[in-house]
DOSETI-324358 format. One record per residue (C-alpha): residue number from 1; residue in three letters; chain; z, x, y. Coordinates in pm, whole numbers, plus 32768, in hexadecimal, padded with zeros to 4 digits. Example, Ala and Ser with C-alpha at 12.3 -4.5 7.8 and 13.67 -1.06 7.14 Angstrom:
BEGIN
1; Ala; A; 830C; 84CE; 7E3E
2; Ser; A; 82CA; 8557; 7F96
END
This chain:
BEGIN
1; Pro; A; E14E; C6CD; DD12
2; Thr; A; E257; C5EB; DC7A
3; Asp; A; E13A; C510; DBCB
4; Ile; A; E0C0; C61E; DB07
5; Asn; A; E068; C5B2; D997
6; Ala; A; E10C; C6C1; D8C0
7; Thr; A; E0D5; C60E; D779
8; Ala; A; DF62; C5F0; D7B1
9; Leu; A; DF40; C765; D828
10; His; A; DFFD; C7DE; D6FF
11; Glu; A; DEF9; C707; D61C
12; Phe; A; DDD3; C7AD; D6E4
13; Ser; A; DE5E; C90B; D6AA
14; Arg; A; DE64; C8A5; D52E
15; Leu; A; DD03; C82D; D540
16; Leu; A; DC7C; C954; D5CA
17; Arg; A; DD23; CA2C; D4BE
18; Lys; A; DC77; C949; D3BC
19; Ala; A; DB26; C953; D44C
20; Phe; A; DB16; CAB9; D48F
21; Pro; A; DBBE; CB71; D391
22; Thr; A; DAED; CCA0; D3A7
23; Val; A; DB4C; CCC0; D519
24; Phe; A; DCC9; CC9C; D4CC
25; Ser; A; DCCC; CD96; D3AB
26; Ser; A; DBDF; CEA6; D418
27; Ser; A; DC6D; D014; D448
28; Leu; A; DB90; D01B; D581
29; Val; A; DC0B; CEED; D622
30; Gln; A; DD93; CEF0; D6B7
31; His; A; DE06; CD8C; D6F0
32; Glu; A; DF51; CD3E; D7C6
33; Val; A; DFD5; CBEF; D846
34; Val; A; E021; CC00; D9BB
35; Ala; A; E11D; CB1B; DA67
36; Asp; A; E148; CA46; D91E
37; Tyr; A; DFF1; C99A; D922
38; Ser; A; DED5; CA83; D9B2
39; His; A; DE2C; CB77; D8E2
40; Leu; A; DDC4; CCED; D924
41; Phe; A; DCB7; CD98; D837
42; Thr; A; DC94; CF02; D858
43; Val; A; DB49; CF69; D7A1
44; Gln; A; DB2B; D0FA; D772
45; Gly; A; DA05; D1A5; D7AF
46; Ser; A; D96E; D2EE; D710
47; Gln; A; D933; D39B; D863
48; Pro; A; DA6F; D38D; D920
49; Asp; A; D9CC; D423; DA54
50; Leu; A; D921; D2E1; DA84
51; Val; A; D9E9; D205; DB75
52; Pro; A; DA2A; D0C3; DAE5
53; Tyr; A; D9E2; CF7B; DB49
54; Met; A; DA76; CE0F; DB27
55; Leu; A; DA18; CCD1; DACC
56; Leu; A; DAE4; CBB0; DB54
57; Ala; A; DB19; CA3F; DAF5
58; His; A; DC21; C933; DAE0
59; Ile; A; DCA7; C837; D9DA
60; Asp; A; DD30; C734; DAA4
61; Val; A; DC97; C5F5; DB0B
62; Val; A; DCDA; C4EF; DC22
63; Pro; A; DD39; C396; DBAF
64; Ala; A; DC5F; C297; DB06
65; Ser; A; DC7C; C112; DA93
66; Glu; A; DB85; C064; D9B9
67; Ser; A; DBF2; BF32; DA84
68; Asp; A; DB25; BFDB; DB8F
69; Gly; A; D9D5; BF6C; DAFD
70; Trp; A; D988; C092; DA04
71; Asp; A; D88E; C056; D8FC
72; Ala; A; D97C; C12F; D807
73; Pro; A; DAE0; C184; D80A
74; Pro; A; DAF9; C28A; D8E0
75; Phe; A; DBC9; C363; D7F4
76; Ser; A; DAF1; C30D; D6B6
77; Ala; A; D9DE; C414; D6D7
78; Lys; A; D90E; C2F4; D649
79; Glu; A; D790; C349; D63A
80; Ile; A; D69D; C23C; D6C8
81; Asp; A; D518; C291; D6C9
82; Asn; A; D555; C3FC; D690
83; Phe; A; D651; C3FF; D7BD
84; Ile; A; D7CA; C45B; D790
85; Tyr; A; D8AB; C380; D869
86; Gly; A; D9FA; C3EC; D8BC
87; Arg; A; DAD4; C473; D9EB
88; Gly; A; DA87; C5E3; DA1B
89; Thr; A; D943; C5F6; D983
90; Leu; A; D8C6; C650; DACB
91; Asp; A; D9F4; C6EA; DB6B
92; Asp; A; DA4A; C7C2; DACD
93; Lys; A; DA68; C7B8; D946
94; Glu; A; D90B; C7FB; D91B
95; Cys; A; D928; C960; D99B
96; Val; A; DA99; C97A; D8DC
97; Met; A; D9DF; C929; D793
98; Gly; A; D87E; C9D1; D7FC
99; Ile; A; D925; CB36; D84F
100; Leu; A; D9F6; CB23; D6FE
101; Gln; A; D8E1; CAA7; D62D
102; Ala; A; D7EC; CBAD; D6B0
103; Leu; A; D8FF; CCE6; D65F
104; Glu; A; D951; CC33; D518
105; Tyr; A; D7D0; CC4B; D4C8
106; Leu; A; D7A5; CDB4; D549
107; Leu; A; D8F4; CE24; D472
108; Leu; A; D860; CD78; D33B
109; Lys; A; D723; CE50; D368
110; Gly; A; D7F1; CF83; D365
111; Tyr; A; D7AB; CFB1; D4DA
112; Arg; A; D890; D0B5; D5AE
113; Pro; A; D851; D09F; D726
114; Gln; A; D846; D1E8; D7C8
115; Arg; A; D8DC; D15D; D90D
116; Gly; A; DA1A; D0CA; D8EA
117; Phe; A; DA74; CF84; D983
118; Tyr; A; DB79; CE7E; D9B0
119; Ile; A; DB7E; CCED; D987
120; Gly; A; DC7B; CC45; DA41
121; Leu; A; DCB9; CABE; DA1B
122; Gly; A; DD8E; CA15; DAFC
123; His; A; DE72; C8D8; DAB9
124; Asp; A; DE9E; C866; DC21
125; Glu; A; DD58; C8A8; DCE6
126; Glu; A; DD3C; C723; DD59
127; Val; A; DE8C; C751; DDFF
128; Ser; A; DE40; C883; DEA1
129; Gly; A; DE7A; C9AB; DD86
130; Leu; A; DFB8; CA27; DE0C
131; Asn; A; E049; CA29; DC9F
132; Gly; A; DF41; CA8D; DBC2
133; Ala; A; DE46; CB4D; DC8F
134; Leu; A; DF2C; CBF6; DD76
135; Asn; A; E014; CC6E; DC46
136; Ile; A; DED4; CCFD; DBB2
137; Val; A; DE93; CDA6; DCFB
138; Arg; A; DFEA; CE41; DCFE
139; Leu; A; DFDF; CEB1; DB8D
140; Leu; A; DE91; CF5D; DBDB
141; Lys; A; DF15; D00E; DD0C
142; Gln; A; E047; D094; DC46
143; Arg; A; DF4E; D130; DB6B
144; Asn; A; DE7D; D1D0; DCA8
145; Val; A; DD5E; D10D; DC44
146; His; A; DC10; D119; DD11
147; Leu; A; DADF; D04E; DCC4
148; Ser; A; D966; D085; DCFE
149; Phe; A; D92E; CF0F; DD2F
150; Leu; A; D9C1; CDBB; DCD6
151; Leu; A; D907; CC73; DC6E
152; Asp; A; D9AA; CB29; DC71
153; Glu; A; D93C; C9BA; DC98
154; Gly; A; D87A; C943; DDB1
155; Leu; A; D70C; C8E2; DE0B
156; Leu; A; D602; C873; DD2E
157; Val; A; D4BF; C86E; DCC6
158; Val; A; D415; C748; DD95
159; Asp; A; D2E8; C697; DD1B
160; Gly; A; D267; C57B; DDFB
161; Val; A; D3A8; C56C; DECD
162; Met; A; D316; C613; E002
163; Lys; A; D201; C54F; E0A3
164; Gly; A; D0BA; C61E; E0CF
165; Leu; A; D12B; C737; DFDC
166; Asp; A; D02C; C785; DEDC
167; Gly; A; D0C8; C7B6; DD86
168; Pro; A; D21E; C833; DD21
169; Ala; A; D302; C918; DDDD
170; Ala; A; D445; C9CB; DD83
171; Leu; A; D539; C9F3; DE74
172; Ile; A; D621; CAFA; DE55
173; Gly; A; D742; CAE1; DF4A
174; Val; A; D7A6; CC04; DFFD
175; Ser; A; D8B4; CB60; E0EA
176; Glu; A; D987; CA43; E0D0
177; Lys; A; DA02; C94D; E1E9
178; Gly; A; DB6F; C95E; E244
179; Ser; A; DC4D; C829; E227
180; Ala; A; DD5C; C794; E2ED
181; Thr; A; DE17; C660; E2DB
182; Val; A; DEAE; C5C3; E405
183; Lys; A; DFAD; C49F; E3FE
184; Leu; A; DF9E; C3AC; E51A
185; Ser; A; E0CD; C2BB; E544
186; Val; A; E12C; C1A5; E650
187; Thr; A; E2A9; C11D; E673
188; Ser; A; E2EF; BFF4; E6FD
189; Ala; A; E408; BEDA; E701
190; Pro; A; E3FF; BE01; E5C7
191; Gly; A; E40E; BC98; E5DE
192; His; A; E3B5; BB50; E536
193; Ser; A; E24F; BAF8; E533
194; Ser; A; E28B; B9A8; E5C5
195; Met; A; E2A9; BA72; E711
196; Pro; A; E1B4; BB8A; E728
197; Pro; A; E19F; BC64; E837
198; Arg; A; E04C; BC9D; E8EC
199; Glu; A; E012; BDE3; E820
200; Ser; A; E09B; BE16; E6CB
201; Ser; A; E0D0; BF7A; E622
202; Ile; A; DFB1; BF3D; E531
203; Gly; A; DEC8; BEC1; E64F
204; Ile; A; DEFC; BFF7; E735
205; Leu; A; DEE2; C0E0; E5F3
206; Ala; A; DD99; C011; E57F
207; Ala; A; DD09; C048; E6E1
208; Ala; A; DD42; C1B2; E6E1
209; Val; A; DCB7; C1E0; E576
210; Lys; A; DB87; C121; E5F8
211; Arg; A; DB66; C209; E725
212; Leu; A; DB4F; C335; E638
213; Glu; A; DA54; C299; E550
214; Asp; A; D97E; C24C; E68F
215; Asn; A; D998; C3B4; E71E
216; Pro; A; D91E; C48B; E5FE
217; Met; A; D96B; C610; E638
218; Pro; A; D844; C6CA; E6F1
219; Met; A; D706; C717; E630
220; Leu; A; D6FC; C88A; E5BB
221; Phe; A; D5DB; C89E; E4F4
222; Gly; A; D535; CA0B; E518
223; Gln; A; D671; CACB; E55D
224; Gly; A; D704; CAEC; E408
225; Pro; A; D672; CB3F; E29F
226; Glu; A; D598; C9FE; E2A4
227; Arg; A; D4AF; CAA3; E371
228; Gly; A; D447; CB9E; E28D
229; Thr; A; D43C; CA74; E17F
230; Phe; A; D31B; C9D8; E232
231; Glu; A; D278; CB15; E2A4
232; His; A; D24C; CB6D; E128
233; Leu; A; D1CC; C9FF; E0CB
234; Ala; A; D0EF; C9F3; E1F6
235; His; A; CFA3; CA2A; E120
236; Lys; A; D012; C93F; E021
237; Phe; A; D015; C817; E104
238; Ile; A; CF13; C72D; E14E
239; Phe; A; CE68; C70A; E2A0
240; Pro; A; CEFE; C6B6; E3A7
241; Ile; A; D03F; C72B; E328
242; Arg; A; CFB1; C87A; E2CE
243; Phe; A; CF45; C8A7; E42A
244; Leu; A; D0B7; C84E; E4B6
245; Ala; A; D165; C92D; E3C6
246; Ser; A; D07E; CA5F; E3F9
247; Asn; A; D0E0; CA37; E586
248; Leu; A; D254; CA04; E579
249; Trp; A; D270; CAF1; E6BF
250; Leu; A; D1D4; C9B2; E771
251; Phe; A; D205; C86D; E671
252; Ala; A; D35E; C8B9; E61E
253; Pro; A; D3F4; C792; E6CD
254; Ile; A; D2E3; C6B7; E643
255; Val; A; D31F; C701; E4E8
256; Gly; A; D4A0; C700; E50F
257; Arg; A; D469; C580; E585
258; Leu; A; D384; C533; E45B
259; Leu; A; D4AF; C5E2; E369
260; Ala; A; D59F; C4E2; E416
261; Leu; A; D4FC; C3A8; E399
262; Lys; A; D583; C3D4; E237
263; Pro; A; D6E9; C42D; E1C4
264; Glu; A; D677; C520; E0CD
265; Thr; A; D5D7; C5F7; E1E5
266; Asn; A; D697; C5AF; E308
267; Ala; A; D7CB; C66F; E252
268; Phe; A; D6E8; C7BA; E26E
269; Ser; A; D6C3; C79D; E3E2
270; Arg; A; D80D; C753; E471
271; Thr; A; D971; C72C; E44C
272; Thr; A; D995; C5EA; E3A1
273; Thr; A; DAD6; C4F1; E3EA
274; Ala; A; DB34; C3F6; E2C3
275; Val; A; DC59; C30A; E2E5
276; Thr; A; DCE0; C317; E18C
277; Met; A; DE2B; C26B; E194
278; Phe; A; DEB9; C14C; E272
279; Asn; A; E030; C0DC; E22E
280; Ala; A; E0E2; BFC3; E2FE
281; Gly; A; E1CD; BE85; E292
282; Val; A; E287; BE1E; E18A
283; Lys; A; E297; BCA5; E1C2
284; Val; A; E18A; BB9A; E224
285; Asn; A; E26F; BB1E; E33B
286; Val; A; E31C; BC5E; E3C0
287; Leu; A; E281; BD22; E4C9
288; Pro; A; E29E; BE8C; E466
289; Ser; A; E334; BF8D; E529
290; Val; A; E25F; C0AF; E4A3
291; Ala; A; E0E8; C0CE; E45C
292; Glu; A; E05A; C1F2; E3D6
293; Ala; A; DEFF; C298; E392
294; Tyr; A; DE8B; C3BB; E2FE
295; Val; A; DD55; C459; E36A
296; Asn; A; DC9F; C579; E29F
297; Phe; A; DBC1; C669; E365
298; Arg; A; DAB0; C769; E29C
299; Ile; A; DA74; C86C; E39D
300; His; A; D944; C902; E3CD
301; Ser; A; D91F; CA7F; E3B0
302; Ala; A; D8CA; CA9D; E52A
303; Gln; A; D9EB; C9E1; E599
304; Ser; A; DB63; CA3C; E57C
305; Leu; A; DC78; C966; E52C
306; Gln; A; DD0B; C9C4; E692
307; Glu; A; DBD1; C904; E724
308; Val; A; DC2E; C7FE; E648
309; Ile; A; DDA7; C826; E64D
310; His; A; DE3B; C963; E6B5
311; Glu; A; DE03; CA77; E5A4
312; Thr; A; DCD1; CB22; E536
313; Phe; A; DC28; CACF; E3E8
314; Gly; A; DABB; CB10; E34B
315; Ile; A; DA42; CC70; E316
316; Phe; A; D920; CCC1; E240
317; Ser; A; D85E; CDF4; E1F7
318; Tyr; A; D759; CE48; E0E5
319; Ser; A; D635; CF0E; E0B9
320; Glu; A; D505; CEAB; DFE7
321; Thr; A; D4D8; D010; DF8D
322; Ser; A; D644; D020; DEE9
323; Tyr; A; D666; D048; DD65
324; Gly; A; D71A; CF02; DD46
325; Phe; A; D607; CE1A; DDF9
326; Gln; A; D4EE; CEC5; DD4F
327; Ile; A; D5A1; CEBE; DBD5
328; Ile; A; D5D1; CD4B; DC32
329; Lys; A; D472; CCEB; DC95
330; Lys; A; D3D4; CDCD; DB83
331; Ser; A; D4B3; CD1C; DA8B
332; Ile; A; D449; CBBA; DB05
333; Leu; A; D2E6; CC14; DADD
334; Asp; A; D308; CCBC; D98D
335; Ser; A; D3CC; CB91; D8F1
336; Thr; A; D2B4; CA9E; D941
337; Leu; A; D158; CA61; D8F1
338; Arg; A; D13E; C968; DA08
339; Pro; A; D0BC; C9D0; DB6E
340; Val; A; D1DA; C9EB; DC68
341; Ile; A; D21E; CAB5; DD9F
342; Cys; A; D363; CB52; DDF9
343; Phe; A; D3EB; CB6C; DF57
344; Pro; A; D54C; CB86; E00A
345; Gly; A; D617; CA57; E07D
346; Ile; A; D75E; C9DE; E10A
347; Cys; A; D853; C932; E006
348; Val; A; D8F1; C7EF; E0BA
349; Ala; A; DA0A; C7E9; DFB6
350; Asn; A; DB1A; C8CC; DF9C
351; Thr; A; DB47; C9AB; DE72
352; Asp; A; DC5F; CA74; DDAB
353; Ser; A; DB7D; CB96; DE1C
354; Arg; A; DC26; CBAB; DF80
355; His; A; DD46; CC2E; DEDF
356; Phe; A; DCB8; CD68; DE69
357; Lys; A; DC1A; CDF0; DFA0
358; Asp; A; DD1E; CF2C; DFAA
359; Leu; A; DC97; CF90; DE34
360; Val; A; DB16; CF73; DE99
361; Ala; A; D9FC; CF62; DFB4
362; Asp; A; D906; CEB3; DF0B
363; Ile; A; D964; CD4D; DEA2
364; Tyr; A; D860; CC4A; DE2C
365; Arg; A; D85C; CAE1; DDF7
366; Phe; A; D75E; CA71; DCF9
367; Ile; A; D74A; C98A; DBB5
368; Pro; A; D5F6; C95C; DB00
369; Ile; A; D5FB; C7ED; DB12
370; Trp; A; D4AF; C73F; DB65
371; Ala; A; D50D; C644; DC51
372; Lys; A; D42E; C504; DC9D
373; Ala; A; D454; C41B; DDC3
374; Gly; A; D5A2; C358; DD9B
375; Asp; A; D653; C452; DCA5
376; Ala; A; D718; C4C8; DDAD
377; Gln; A; D7DE; C390; DDCB
378; Arg; A; D842; C39F; DC7A
379; Ile; A; D921; C4DC; DCBA
380; His; A; DA6D; C44E; DCCE
381; Gly; A; D9AF; C2F0; DCCF
382; Ile; A; D971; C1E0; DBBE
383; Asn; A; D8A4; C24B; DA7A
384; Glu; A; D8A9; C3B2; DAA1
385; Arg; A; D7E1; C43A; D9A0
386; Ile; A; D705; C568; D926
387; Ser; A; D5D2; C563; D855
388; Lys; A; D5FC; C62D; D71B
389; Lys; A; D4C7; C6E8; D78E
390; Asn; A; D559; C769; D8B0
391; Tyr; A; D6A4; C7D8; D800
392; Glu; A; D5C5; C8B0; D72F
393; Asp; A; D523; C93B; D86E
394; Ile; A; D672; C994; D8ED
395; Val; A; D6DD; CA3E; D7A8
396; Gly; A; D584; CAEB; D7B9
397; Phe; A; D5BF; CB56; D924
398; Tyr; A; D6FD; CBF4; D8DE
399; Phe; A; D68B; CC96; D798
400; Thr; A; D57D; CD3C; D851
401; Leu; A; D66F; CD99; D979
402; Ile; A; D764; CE66; D8A6
403; Gln; A; D642; CF24; D811
404; Asn; A; D58F; CF5F; D95D
405; Cys; A; D6E6; D001; D9E4
406; Asp; A; D6BA; D12E; D924
407; Val; A; D5AB; D1C9; D9DE
408; Lys; A; D60E; D295; DB02
409; Glu; A; D4C4; D259; DBA4
410; Leu; A; D403; D11D; DBA0
411; Pro; A; D2D3; D121; DAC7
412; Glu; A; D1B6; D039; DB0F
413; Thr; A; D1E4; CED7; DAD8
414; His; A; D14A; CDFE; D9CA
415; Ser; A; D168; CCC1; D903
416; Gly; A; D207; CCB7; D7AF
417; Val; A; D2AF; CE14; D7A5
418; His; A; D3C1; CD9E; D6C9
419; Glu; A; D3CA; CCBB; D5BD
420; Phe; A; D4E7; CC1D; D4F9
END
């Protein structure tokens, strides 16, 4: 991207070196800068026969302005009532810092992992990761690297977000929705606003956009990984939702219609349609010759891009008995004293992990952020923030995960297995 802030990225690289000196100086860790701004860490394991895994995060953020109504400057990291305010605190600096903080602690304790692993920090995830993540992938391919599993940002621990769900639940993303952006344009003869035609380019395009919004993509609830989500959660719902979720063979259409009532849950059950840009006109008294709109589709796993517009998208594959899923689930439970259930889900956003499909079959998308109702709107929104306690939870999760990955076979899960 041409609008990349190279100065900020270089400053952040210097901050990482200052914040985590042991990571950058340890003989167990090889650090490389990829594509000028991204980072690849290779952590040596004592048992090379164990297949390595990868932890992924990204350092770039979307724009933010204090004039939008923030309670604190969006790049100040100001603390208010035990919350750290700042763009990136939920997407995805908390993972960047949490992963490296956990590794720093482990190295200071003299820990050496048995299973080697990689840490990839991309610098352009918000604009598709074509320079950062993709170049990390190319480098690993050149070295014939294959991974046991990969964990990237993604779904959260939801608490009070899903109506009728009793207690917090950790959603481990086993799939992510595809993405396609379609450009709509209308061309007409320009003219003076004093003699307008019956239909202007803006009016025609606005009508087309309205039709798109009035006719959403078909409901596909029950045909993708979200079905497994509800089957796992059925016993945790209150009646009558428990009854509906326990009998999706009959009630899937009803559950789908209930999910469609809220934007947060509607996204799990269909391909979503979002008009994100509308451009037309350069002068108040001139009829524009061209009007353009951009429509972003987030494609459900059960639907192909060809069904949306001519190409195939949306593949998901996972097994709950796989090493990656079980180790992530165990690490969630081991790193918290709070009761929580874990289950698979579909990630409605796109992540850098999609570029790694040739290196690894098992890709998971999860952040141990404890999200309350309304927190999701802060991601890319106003007053993005994270509590100090939640950041500690994130560090604890990665601290536990790295140690849990040393085992070949998973022991029984129990709380508080690792302390730091």
